[in-house]
C-alpha positions as CSV (number, residue, x, y, z in Angstrom):
1,M,17.0,-2.6,-1.8
2,E,15.7,-1.0,-5.1
3,L,12.3,0.3,-5.9
4,S,11.7,0.4,-9.6
5,L,8.2,0.8,-12.0
6,L,7.6,-2.2,-14.1
7,G,5.3,-0.1,-16.3
8,W,1.9,1.6,-16.1
9,P,-2.0,-0.1,-17.1
10,S,-1.5,0.9,-20.3
11,D,1.8,-1.1,-21.0
12,G,0.8,-4.2,-19.7
13,P,3.5,-5.7,-17.3
14,T,2.7,-8.7,-16.0
15,L,4.9,-10.1,-12.9
16,D,5.0,-13.8,-11.7
17,L,5.0,-14.3,-7.7
18,D,5.2,-17.7,-6.3
19,H,1.7,-17.7,-4.2
20,R,3.2,-19.5,-1.2
21,E,5.8,-16.3,-0.4
22,F,3.3,-13.9,-1.7
23,A,-0.7,-13.1,-0.5
24,Y,-2.4,-12.0,-4.2
25,A,0.0,-13.4,-5.9
26,G,-2.3,-14.1,-8.4
27,K,-3.4,-10.9,-9.1
28,F,0.1,-9.8,-10.2
29,V,0.0,-12.0,-13.3
30,M,-3.2,-9.6,-14.8
31,S,-1.9,-7.1,-17.2
32,S,-4.5,-4.7,-16.4
33,T,-2.4,-2.8,-14.3
34,G,1.0,-1.3,-13.8
35,K,3.2,-2.5,-11.3
36,A,5.9,-1.3,-9.2
37,V,8.3,-3.8,-7.4
38,A,11.1,-3.7,-4.3
39,R,13.8,-5.8,-5.1
40,E,17.0,-7.4,-3.1
41,D,20.4,-9.2,-4.9
42,G,17.8,-8.9,-7.9
43,E,14.9,-10.5,-6.0
44,V,11.7,-9.0,-5.8
45,I,10.4,-8.7,-1.9
46,G,7.1,-6.6,-2.5
47,A,5.2,-5.7,-5.5
48,V,2.3,-3.2,-5.8
49,A,-0.2,-3.3,-8.3
50,F,-2.5,0.3,-9.4
51,N,-4.9,1.1,-11.9
52,E,-6.8,4.8,-12.8
53,D,-10.2,5.1,-11.3
54,R,-12.9,4.6,-13.8
55,T,-14.8,7.0,-12.7
56,D,-11.9,9.7,-12.0
57,T,-9.0,10.1,-14.5
58,D,-7.0,12.4,-11.7
59,R,-7.3,9.6,-8.9
60,L,-5.1,6.1,-9.0
61,W,-6.4,3.3,-6.7
62,L,-3.4,1.2,-5.6
63,R,-5.2,-2.3,-6.2
64,Y,-2.4,-5.1,-3.9
65,V,0.1,-4.7,-2.2
66,T,2.6,-8.2,-1.1
67,V,5.8,-8.3,0.7
68,R,7.3,-11.7,0.6
69,Q,6.2,-13.2,4.1
70,D,9.5,-13.8,5.1
71,R,10.7,-10.3,4.9
72,R,6.7,-8.7,6.8
73,G,7.6,-6.1,9.4
74,E,10.4,-4.7,7.9
75,G,8.9,-1.6,6.6
76,I,9.4,-2.5,2.9
77,G,5.5,-2.1,2.4
78,P,5.2,1.5,3.6
79,E,8.6,2.2,1.2
80,L,7.4,0.8,-1.6
81,L,3.8,2.7,-1.1
82,A,5.7,6.0,-0.8
83,F,7.6,4.9,-3.7
84,A,4.4,4.4,-6.1
85,L,2.6,7.3,-5.1
86,G,5.6,9.5,-5.8
87,R,5.6,7.8,-9.4
88,A,1.7,8.7,-9.5
89,R,2.2,12.3,-8.4
90,E,4.7,12.6,-11.0
91,R,2.4,11.2,-13.7
92,G,0.1,14.0,-12.5
93,Y,-2.5,11.9,-9.9
94,E,-4.0,14.6,-7.9
95,R,-5.1,11.3,-5.6
96,V,-4.2,8.0,-4.7
97,R,-6.4,5.6,-2.4
98,I,-6.0,2.7,-1.6
99,A,-8.4,-0.1,0.1
100,V,-7.5,-2.5,3.0
101,N,-8.6,-5.5,4.8
102,N,-6.0,-5.6,7.6
103,P,-4.4,-3.1,10.6
104,F,-1.1,-4.1,9.2
105,A,-1.3,-2.5,6.2
106,Y,-3.3,0.6,7.5
107,E,-0.5,1.3,9.2
108,A,1.7,0.6,6.3
109,C,-0.4,2.9,4.7
110,Y,-0.1,5.9,7.1
111,R,3.4,5.5,7.1
112,A,3.3,6.3,3.5
113,G,1.6,9.5,3.8
114,F,-2.2,8.3,3.6
115,G,-4.9,9.2,5.6
116,F,-8.6,7.4,6.3
117,T,-11.2,8.8,4.6
118,G,-13.9,7.7,7.0
119,K,-15.0,5.1,4.2
120,T,-15.5,1.4,3.4
121,T,-15.6,-0.2,0.4
122,G,-18.2,-3.2,-0.1
123,V,-16.1,-5.7,0.9
124,A,-15.7,-3.8,4.0
125,E,-12.1,-2.3,3.3
126,L,-11.6,0.8,4.7
127,V,-10.2,3.4,1.9
128,L,-7.0,5.7,2.7
129,E,-6.4,8.7,0.3
130,W,-3.4,10.8,-0.5
131,P,-3.5,14.0,0.5
132,S,-5.0,13.7,3.8
133,D,-5.3,15.8,6.9
134,R,-4.3,12.7,8.5
135,D,-6.9,13.7,11.5
136,P,-5.8,11.3,14.7
137,E,-9.3,11.2,15.4
138,R,-10.0,9.9,12.1
139,Y,-7.3,7.0,12.4
140,R,-8.2,6.3,15.9
141,A,-11.8,5.8,14.1
142,G,-10.2,3.2,11.7
143,L,-8.6,1.2,14.4
144,D,-11.7,1.1,16.0
145,R,-13.2,-0.4,13.2
146,F,-10.6,-3.1,12.9
147,R,-11.0,-3.6,17.0
148,E,-15.2,-4.7,16.0
149,R,-13.9,-7.5,14.0
150,D,-12.5,-11.4,14.3
151,L,-9.0,-11.1,14.2
152,S,-6.4,-13.4,14.5
153,D,-3.7,-13.1,17.7
154,A,-1.5,-11.2,15.8
155,E,-3.4,-8.4,14.6
156,E,-5.5,-8.0,18.6
157,T,-1.3,-7.5,19.9
158,F,-0.9,-5.4,17.5
159,L,-3.7,-3.2,18.1
160,E,-3.1,-3.7,21.5
161,R,0.1,-1.8,21.5
162,T,-0.8,0.7,19.2
163,D,-1.4,4.3,21.0
164,G,-3.6,5.6,18.7
165,V,-1.2,7.8,17.4
166,P,-1.1,8.5,13.4
167,P,2.6,7.4,12.6
168,G,5.0,9.5,11.0
169,V,5.4,10.3,6.8
170,A,9.0,10.2,7.3
171,D,8.9,6.5,9.1
172,A,10.3,5.2,5.8
173,P,12.9,6.1,4.5
174,D,13.1,8.6,1.1
175,A,12.0,6.3,-1.2
176,D,13.2,8.5,-4.0
177,E,16.9,7.4,-2.8
178,R,17.1,4.6,-3.5
179,S,14.9,4.2,-6.5
180,E,15.0,3.5,-9.8
181,Q,12.4,4.8,-12.8
182,S,12.3,2.4,-16.0
């Protein structure tokens, strides 16, 4: 797998993803966000869009993360998130945030090094941030917030199997070893 940065928001990168294979595909056509991708055999298998916080120039927001439908569950999301986090750190961002709306994304963010802030956005997404103390109690509190929702069978099964222990950051392979920055 190859990870690459397509550009920062000021570069105006766009990405045309098939809406039948990728969630949030329409959000990647916009040129107002930066983009990074995961490719295999030249084909995009995952993407993340991001932009600077309007009120805090030291903070970057990861806005949309998507993995091709047939490749979900392979660890691509956490690896792509870790790659984006690394590029943000290199660019000088002191904090990186992401808001998630499902337990799968929540877990992927933890694997990439994020931790739950205890906050939600106006649309009931849980806000995670790097750096974080990754407190196990706070991790479980986030899982409990998902348990209070009307969930799909897959989400309920996932939460039933989760032991409440935050996953290790090193669960995703080191993104820097197999990445290319453009």
